[in-house]
KEKE-3310 file (N, C-alpha, C; in steps of 0.2 Angstrom, whole numbers, plus 5000, padded with zeros to 4 digits):
npx = (5004:5002:5012:5020:5037:5047:5042:5042:5055:5059:5063:5054:5048:5058:5055:5042:5027:5021:5027:5025:5015:5001:4995:4985:4979:4961:4950:4960:4965:4968:4960:4962:4976:4977:4970:4978:4990:4986:4983:4995:5009:5020:5015:5006:4991:4982:4966:4956:4954:4956:4963:4962:4968:4977:4970:4957:4958:4954:4940:4928:4914:4911:4907:4907:4909:4924:4937:4939:4947:4956:4966:4975:4969:4958:4965:4971:4960:4954:4964:4965:4952:4953:4964:4958:4950:4957:4962:4970:4983:4994:5009:5017:5009:5001:5010:5012:5001:5004:5011:5006:5010:5023:5037:5033:5028:5019:5006:4998:4984:4977:4968:4964:4975:4981:4978:4983:4991:5006:5013:5008:5012:5026:5029:5025:5033:5045:5045:5043:5056:5060:5050:5041:5033:5019:5011:4996:4993:4981:4973:4966:4953:4947:4948:4941:4928:4925:4926:4915:4905:4906:4902:4888:4883:4885:4877:4882:4882:4869:4860:4863:4860:4869:4872:4872:4881:4882:4878:4887:4899:4895:4897:4911:4918:4918:4927:4934:4934:4942:4954:4958:4960:4972:4985:4998:5001:4999:5010:5021:5020:5022:5034:5043:5047:5049:5062:5070:5072:5063:5050:5037:5029:5015:5004:4987:4984:4993:4988:4977:4982:4992:4991:4998:5012:5013:5009:5021:5031:5027:5028:5042:5047:5042:5049:5046:5043:5041:5039:5032:5016:5000:4989:4976:4971:4971:4983:4975:4963:4950:4939:4931:4929:4916:4907:4895:4898:4893:4885:4895:4895:4901:4901:4902:4914:4923:4922:4927:4940:4945:4945:4954:4965:4978:4983:4984:4994:5004:5006:5010:5023:5029:5026:5028:5030:5015:5007:5012:5005:4992:4987:4986:4974:4964:4966:4976)
npy = (4994:5011:5024:5016:5018:5010:5004:5015:5016:5005:4997:4996:4982:4976:4984:4985:4995:5012:5023:5036:5049:5059:5073:5081:5097:5097:5099:5103:5097:5084:5073:5073:5071:5057:5051:5053:5047:5034:5030:5030:5021:5018:5016:5008:5010:5011:5003:5011:5029:5037:5032:5034:5030:5034:5043:5039:5025:5018:5017:5022:5029:5025:5034:5028:5013:5003:5001:4985:4977:4966:4953:4958:4970:4964:4957:4968:4975:4966:4965:4978:4979:4970:4976:4987:4983:4982:4989:5000:5010:5001:5000:4992:4982:4991:4995:4983:4982:4988:4979:4973:4982:4978:4980:4993:5010:5017:5024:5034:5044:5054:5067:5071:5068:5080:5085:5078:5074:5080:5070:5058:5061:5061:5047:5040:5045:5043:5029:5025:5028:5032:5039:5050:5066:5075:5090:5098:5114:5128:5143:5150:5156:5152:5138:5135:5139:5130:5118:5119:5120:5107:5099:5103:5099:5085:5083:5083:5093:5104:5113:5131:5149:5157:5170:5176:5182:5177:5164:5159:5160:5151:5139:5140:5141:5129:5116:5106:5111:5123:5117:5112:5123:5131:5132:5135:5132:5118:5114:5118:5110:5097:5098:5099:5086:5079:5077:5090:5087:5077:5082:5091:5105:5109:5118:5122:5132:5130:5118:5123:5132:5125:5110:5099:5102:5103:5089:5083:5088:5083:5069:5068:5071:5060:5050:5044:5041:5055:5056:5046:5042:5043:5029:5031:5044:5061:5075:5086:5081:5080:5074:5081:5094:5098:5100:5110:5125:5134:5150:5164:5179:5196:5203:5192:5186:5196:5196:5184:5185:5195:5188:5178:5185:5187:5174:5172:5181:5175:5163:5168:5173:5161:5150:5154:5154:5152:5157:5169:5178:5178:5187:5199:5197:5200:5213:5216)
npz = (5000:4997:5006:5013:5018:5013:5001:4992:4989:4982:4967:4951:4943:4929:4914:4917:4920:4917:4904:4904:4912:4909:4916:4916:4909:4914:4901:4892:4881:4883:4879:4865:4865:4869:4859:4848:4852:4854:4841:4835:4829:4837:4850:4863:4869:4885:4886:4891:4892:4904:4918:4932:4943:4954:4960:4962:4963:4952:4953:4946:4938:4921:4906:4894:4885:4888:4877:4868:4859:4857:4864:4873:4877:4884:4895:4901:4906:4915:4924:4929:4935:4945:4952:4957:4966:4978:4994:4994:4986:4975:4969:4963:4956:4949:4940:4933:4925:4913:4906:4893:4884:4879:4869:4865:4868:4882:4892:4906:4905:4914:4919:4932:4940:4941:4953:4964:4979:4987:4994:4987:4974:4976:4980:4968:4958:4964:4963:4950:4941:4929:4923:4913:4913:4908:4906:4901:4898:4900:4897:4912:4913:4901:4902:4914:4910:4899:4906:4915:4905:4900:4911:4913:4900:4901:4912:4925:4933:4939:4927:4926:4929:4918:4916:4929:4941:4955:4954:4945:4953:4963:4957:4952:4964:4970:4979:4971:4959:4960:4963:4951:4944:4944:4936:4937:4951:4950:4941:4948:4960:4955:4949:4960:4962:4950:4939:4929:4915:4912:4913:4905:4899:4889:4878:4876:4868:4857:4852:4846:4837:4829:4828:4822:4824:4838:4840:4835:4843:4856:4853:4851:4863:4871:4866:4854:4836:4827:4813:4809:4802:4810:4812:4810:4812:4808:4813:4817:4821:4833:4844:4852:4849:4844:4855:4862:4869:4885:4884:4885:4893:4891:4904:4913:4909:4911:4925:4928:4923:4932:4944:4942:4940:4946:4945:4931:4928:4935:4929:4916:4920:4925:4918:4905:4887:4877:4888:4891:4885:4890:4901:4894:4886:4893:4896:4906)
capx = (5000:5006:5013:5026:5043:5051:5039:5044:5062:5060:5063:5049:5050:5061:5050:5035:5025:5020:5033:5023:5009:4998:4992:4980:4973:4955:4948:4966:4968:4970:4957:4966:4982:4975:4968:4984:4995:4982:4983:5002:5012:5025:5012:5000:4988:4977:4959:4952:4959:4958:4963:4960:4971:4980:4965:4951:4959:4950:4933:4924:4908:4913:4901:4907:4912:4931:4939:4941:4948:4960:4967:4979:4964:4955:4969:4972:4954:4953:4969:4962:4946:4956:4968:4953:4946:4962:4960:4975:4987:4999:5013:5020:5004:4999:5015:5011:4995:5007:5015:5004:5013:5028:5042:5030:5027:5012:5006:4991:4982:4971:4968:4963:4982:4984:4975:4987:4995:5014:5015:5007:5017:5033:5029:5024:5039:5051:5045:5045:5061:5061:5043:5040:5026:5016:5005:4994:4990:4976:4971:4962:4947:4944:4948:4935:4921:4924:4924:4908:4900:4906:4898:4881:4882:4884:4872:4886:4879:4862:4860:4862:4860:4876:4873:4871:4888:4882:4877:4894:4903:4894:4901:4918:4921:4918:4934:4936:4935:4947:4960:4960:4960:4978:4990:5005:5002:5000:5016:5026:5020:5025:5041:5047:5048:5051:5068:5067:5072:5057:5044:5036:5022:5013:4999:4981:4985:4997:4984:4972:4986:4996:4991:5003:5018:5012:5010:5028:5035:5026:5031:5049:5048:5041:5054:5043:5045:5036:5038:5027:5009:4995:4986:4969:4969:4976:4985:4970:4957:4948:4932:4927:4928:4910:4903:4893:4899:4889:4886:4899:4894:4906:4901:4905:4921:4927:4922:4932:4947:4947:4946:4960:4971:4985:4985:4986:5001:5009:5007:5014:5030:5032:5025:5031:5027:5009:5005:5014:4999:4986:4985:4984:4968:4959:4968:4980)
capy = (5000:5018:5026:5013:5021:5005:5004:5021:5015:4999:4998:4992:4976:4979:4985:4986:5002:5017:5027:5043:5051:5066:5074:5086:5099:5096:5103:5107:5093:5077:5068:5074:5067:5050:5049:5054:5042:5027:5029:5030:5014:5017:5016:5004:5014:5007:5003:5017:5035:5040:5026:5037:5025:5037:5048:5035:5018:5016:5016:5027:5027:5027:5035:5024:5006:5003:4997:4978:4974:4960:4949:4963:4974:4960:4956:4974:4977:4961:4967:4984:4978:4966:4980:4992:4980:4982:4995:5006:5010:4996:5003:4986:4979:4996:4994:4977:4984:4990:4973:4972:4986:4975:4985:4999:5015:5017:5029:5035:5050:5055:5074:5072:5068:5087:5087:5073:5077:5080:5063:5053:5062:5059:5040:5038:5047:5039:5022:5024:5033:5035:5042:5056:5069:5080:5094:5103:5120:5132:5150:5148:5158:5148:5131:5135:5139:5124:5113:5120:5118:5100:5097:5104:5095:5078:5083:5082:5098:5106:5119:5137:5155:5159:5177:5178:5181:5173:5157:5157:5159:5145:5133:5142:5141:5122:5115:5102:5116:5127:5113:5111:5130:5135:5128:5137:5128:5111:5113:5119:5104:5091:5100:5097:5079:5076:5080:5094:5084:5072:5086:5096:5109:5111:5123:5122:5137:5127:5114:5127:5135:5121:5103:5095:5103:5100:5082:5081:5090:5078:5063:5068:5071:5054:5045:5041:5044:5060:5056:5040:5044:5040:5024:5032:5050:5067:5078:5090:5077:5081:5072:5085:5101:5099:5101:5117:5129:5139:5157:5168:5186:5200:5204:5186:5185:5201:5194:5178:5187:5198:5182:5174:5190:5185:5167:5174:5184:5170:5159:5172:5173:5155:5145:5156:5152:5156:5160:5176:5182:5177:5193:5204:5195:5203:5220:5216)
capz = (5000:4997:5012:5016:5015:5009:4994:4988:4988:4978:4960:4948:4939:4923:4908:4919:4922:4912:4902:4905:4914:4907:4923:4914:4913:4911:4895:4889:4875:4885:4874:4858:4865:4870:4852:4844:4854:4852:4833:4833:4829:4843:4856:4865:4875:4888:4883:4894:4892:4911:4923:4938:4948:4959:4963:4964:4963:4946:4955:4943:4933:4915:4902:4888:4886:4886:4871:4870:4853:4857:4871:4877:4880:4889:4901:4905:4910:4920:4930:4932:4939:4951:4956:4960:4972:4983:4998:4993:4980:4975:4964:4959:4952:4944:4935:4929:4921:4907:4902:4886:4879:4876:4867:4863:4873:4885:4898:4909:4904:4919:4921:4939:4943:4943:4960:4968:4985:4987:4996:4982:4969:4978:4980:4962:4954:4967:4961:4943:4941:4922:4921:4910:4915:4903:4908:4895:4901:4896:4900:4917:4912:4896:4904:4918:4906:4895:4911:4917:4899:4899:4917:4911:4895:4904:4918:4931:4938:4937:4923:4930:4925:4916:4917:4936:4944:4961:4952:4942:4958:4966:4953:4952:4971:4973:4980:4966:4953:4961:4963:4944:4940:4945:4932:4940:4957:4948:4938:4954:4964:4951:4948:4966:4962:4943:4936:4923:4908:4912:4914:4900:4899:4883:4879:4872:4862:4852:4849:4842:4831:4825:4831:4819:4827:4844:4840:4834:4849:4861:4851:4852:4871:4873:4863:4848:4829:4825:4806:4807:4803:4814:4808:4809:4813:4807:4819:4819:4823:4840:4844:4857:4847:4842:4860:4862:4876:4888:4882:4890:4892:4893:4911:4917:4906:4915:4932:4929:4922:4938:4949:4940:4937:4949:4942:4924:4928:4938:4923:4911:4922:4927:4912:4898:4881:4875:4894:4892:4881:4893:4904:4889:4883:4898:4898:4912)
cpx = (5004:5006:5018:5032:5047:5048:5041:5051:5063:5059:5058:5052:5052:5056:5043:5033:5024:5026:5031:5017:5007:4994:4987:4982:4967:4953:4954:4969:4970:4967:4960:4972:4981:4974:4974:4989:4992:4983:4991:5006:5017:5022:5007:4997:4983:4970:4954:4957:4961:4958:4961:4963:4973:4976:4959:4952:4955:4943:4929:4919:4910:4907:4901:4911:4919:4932:4941:4942:4952:4962:4971:4974:4960:4959:4970:4966:4952:4958:4967:4957:4949:4960:4963:4950:4951:4960:4964:4979:4993:5003:5015:5015:5001:5004:5014:5005:4998:5011:5012:5007:5019:5034:5040:5030:5020:5012:4998:4990:4976:4972:4967:4970:4984:4982:4979:4991:5002:5016:5014:5012:5024:5034:5029:5031:5045:5051:5046:5050:5062:5055:5044:5033:5025:5010:5003:4990:4986:4974:4965:4954:4943:4943:4942:4928:4920:4923:4917:4903:4900:4901:4890:4879:4881:4880:4876:4884:4873:4864:4859:4862:4867:4877:4873:4878:4888:4882:4884:4899:4902:4897:4908:4921:4921:4926:4937:4938:4941:4954:4963:4961:4967:4984:4997:5006:5003:5007:5022:5026:5023:5032:5046:5050:5051:5057:5066:5067:5066:5050:5043:5029:5021:5006:4993:4981:4988:4993:4979:4976:4989:4997:4997:5010:5018:5013:5017:5032:5034:5029:5038:5051:5047:5045:5051:5045:5040:5034:5033:5020:5005:4991:4979:4967:4974:4977:4979:4963:4956:4941:4928:4926:4921:4905:4902:4895:4894:4890:4890:4898:4900:4907:4904:4912:4925:4928:4927:4939:4949:4949:4952:4966:4977:4987:4987:4993:5006:5011:5011:5021:5033:5032:5028:5027:5020:5006:5007:5009:4993:4983:4982:4977:4962:4961:4972:4988)
cpy = (5006:5020:5022:5016:5016:5004:5009:5020:5009:5001:4994:4987:4979:4979:4986:4994:5007:5021:5034:5044:5058:5067:5080:5092:5097:5101:5107:5102:5086:5071:5068:5070:5060:5048:5048:5048:5035:5025:5029:5023:5013:5016:5010:5007:5010:5008:5008:5023:5036:5034:5028:5033:5029:5042:5044:5028:5015:5015:5022:5025:5030:5028:5031:5018:5006:4999:4990:4975:4968:4958:4954:4968:4971:4959:4963:4976:4972:4963:4973:4983:4974:4971:4985:4990:4980:4989:5001:5005:5005:4997:4997:4983:4984:4995:4988:4978:4985:4985:4972:4976:4983:4980:4992:5004:5015:5022:5030:5042:5052:5063:5075:5071:5075:5089:5082:5077:5076:5073:5058:5054:5059:5051:5038:5039:5044:5032:5021:5030:5036:5038:5049:5059:5075:5084:5099:5109:5124:5138:5148:5150:5153:5141:5130:5134:5133:5118:5113:5118:5110:5097:5098:5100:5088:5077:5081:5087:5100:5112:5125:5143:5158:5166:5180:5176:5177:5166:5154:5156:5153:5139:5134:5140:5134:5120:5111:5106:5120:5123:5112:5118:5134:5131:5129:5133:5120:5110:5113:5113:5098:5092:5099:5090:5076:5080:5084:5091:5079:5075:5091:5099:5111:5115:5121:5127:5134:5122:5117:5130:5130:5114:5099:5096:5102:5093:5080:5083:5085:5071:5062:5067:5064:5048:5041:5044:5049:5060:5050:5043:5040:5035:5026:5039:5055:5070:5083:5087:5078:5079:5076:5092:5103:5101:5108:5119:5133:5146:5161:5176:5190:5202:5198:5185:5190:5199:5189:5180:5191:5193:5179:5179:5188:5179:5168:5177:5180:5165:5162:5172:5166:5149:5147:5154:5156:5159:5167:5181:5182:5183:5198:5203:5199:5211:5221:5217)
cpz = (5000:5004:5016:5013:5011:5002:4989:4986:4983:4971:4956:4944:4932:4918:4910:4920:4916:4910:4903:4909:4911:4913:4922:4910:4910:4906:4892:4883:4877:4881:4867:4859:4866:4863:4848:4846:4853:4845:4831:4834:4834:4849:4857:4871:4878:4885:4886:4894:4899:4916:4930:4944:4955:4963:4966:4964:4957:4947:4952:4938:4926:4910:4896:4889:4884:4880:4873:4863:4852:4864:4875:4881:4886:4895:4905:4909:4915:4926:4933:4937:4946:4955:4960:4966:4978:4987:4997:4987:4980:4968:4959:4954:4947:4938:4930:4924:4913:4903:4895:4881:4875:4875:4865:4869:4876:4891:4900:4908:4908:4922:4929:4943:4945:4950:4965:4974:4984:4989:4991:4976:4970:4978:4973:4958:4957:4965:4954:4941:4934:4919:4919:4912:4910:4907:4902:4899:4897:4900:4905:4916:4906:4898:4909:4914:4902:4900:4913:4911:4899:4905:4915:4906:4897:4910:4924:4936:4935:4932:4928:4926:4924:4916:4924:4939:4950:4959:4948:4948:4962:4963:4953:4959:4974:4973:4974:4960:4954:4961:4956:4940:4941:4942:4935:4946:4955:4946:4944:4958:4961:4950:4954:4965:4955:4941:4930:4916:4907:4913:4908:4901:4892:4884:4874:4867:4856:4848:4845:4836:4826:4828:4828:4823:4834:4845:4840:4840:4855:4860:4853:4859:4873:4870:4857:4841:4827:4817:4804:4808:4807:4809:4806:4809:4811:4813:4822:4821:4831:4841:4848:4855:4845:4848:4861:4869:4878:4885:4887:4889:4894:4900:4915:4915:4910:4922:4933:4928:4929:4944:4948:4938:4940:4946:4935:4924:4931:4932:4918:4913:4923:4922:4906:4892:4879:4882:4895:4889:4885:4897:4899:4886:4887:4900:4904:4909)
residu = (MET:ILE:GLY:SER:PRO:GLU:GLU:GLY:LYS:ARG:SER:PRO:ILE:ARG:GLY:ALA:GLY:PRO:ASP:PHE:LEU:CYS:ILE:GLY:ALA:HIS:LYS:ALA:GLY:THR:THR:TRP:LEU:TYR:GLN:GLN:LEU:ASP:SER:HIS:PRO:ASP:PHE:TRP:MET:PRO:PRO:VAL:LYS:GLU:LEU:HIS:TYR:PHE:ASP:GLN:LEU:SER:ARG:VAL:GLN:ARG:THR:ALA:GLN:PRO:ARG:CYS:ARG:ASP:GLU:ARG:ASP:ARG:ARG:PHE:LEU:GLU:ARG:LEU:GLU:SER:LEU:SER:ALA:GLU:PRO:GLY:ILE:ASP:LEU:GLU:ASN:TYR:GLY:ARG:LEU:PHE:LYS:PRO:LYS:GLY:SER:LEU:LEU:SER:GLY:ASP:ILE:SER:PRO:ASN:TYR:SER:THR:LEU:THR:ASN:LYS:VAL:ILE:GLN:GLN:VAL:VAL:GLY:TYR:PHE:ARG:ASN:LEU:LYS:VAL:ILE:PHE:LEU:ALA:ARG:ASP:PRO:VAL:GLU:ARG:LEU:TRP:SER:HIS:LEU:SER:MET:GLU:VAL:HIS:TYR:ARG:GLN:ILE:GLU:PRO:PHE:ASP:VAL:THR:ASN:ILE:ASP:GLU:VAL:ASN:ARG:ASN:LEU:LEU:ARG:ARG:GLY:MET:LEU:LEU:ARG:SER:TYR:PRO:SER:ALA:VAL:VAL:ALA:ARG:TRP:LYS:ARG:TYR:VAL:VAL:PRO:GLU:GLN:PHE:ARG:VAL:TYR:PHE:PHE:ASP:ASP:LEU:GLN:LYS:ASN:PRO:ALA:GLU:LEU:ARG:ARG:SER:ILE:LEU:ARG:PHE:LEU:GLY:ALA:ASP:PRO:ASP:LYS:PRO:GLY:SER:ARG:LEU:SER:ALA:ASP:TYR:ASN:SER:TRP:THR:SER:MET:GLU:LYS:LEU:PRO:LEU:THR:ASN:LYS:VAL:ARG:SER:HIS:LEU:ALA:ARG:PHE:PHE:LYS:LYS:GLU:LEU:LYS:THR:CYS:ALA:ALA:ARG:LEU:GLY:GLY:PRO:ALA:ARG:ASP:TRP:PRO:ALA:ARG:TYR:GLY:PHE)
# end
């Protein structure tokens, strides 16, 4: 179980375990990333996008049936179900989940990992020494509104008056939402434990502007061949782009911008890249 100091020091079975984690952010392109890697010949990706192991022991209600196209998928799903029945995190058997990858690359794309505690991060990173970590960052105002739109769309929350500041705040100030809304804090927390050459921040802005180049950059970082075409998808394919967002009035947009003013400026200073332009979008 996690929490044992000895377990954090042990080395995983050779070849077992994920090659990488994508720790979020929610509504920042993680579905696109899973689809791109799943279609690339250098990867074998798990048959479910989000394992939720380190935050929920994989005990989640899934809205769609998991992929089950071959024996590797079936074995993975059986082992995941068995693992989720255990009372706590078992890093060794979590690592064994990825044995079906063989010589290919594989990883766990679970945006909820952006909310993990320092203790869990330290144990996971300490156990899987070669683990690479990716964080997809997005403007906090845009990310929040996209997240709320998704929750209303899938009836995870009740529809609300999107023009009413009090109702917007009621949804914004939920603890779970706030934990996911400060990318600078997420990056800082993970960087305490992941060595710099194994951690990368990418940006939703680049997914919107040049998905092919973003795909190439991520593939190079993960050790895959960026010149190999995906077997099924183009780089600009994203199955989530058609979801309708809640209407965002100028009044609410300005309110959210003021709420996140400090974070927007912190991201510009600490994350760099496209984040440098985020404050100017709101006149800061």
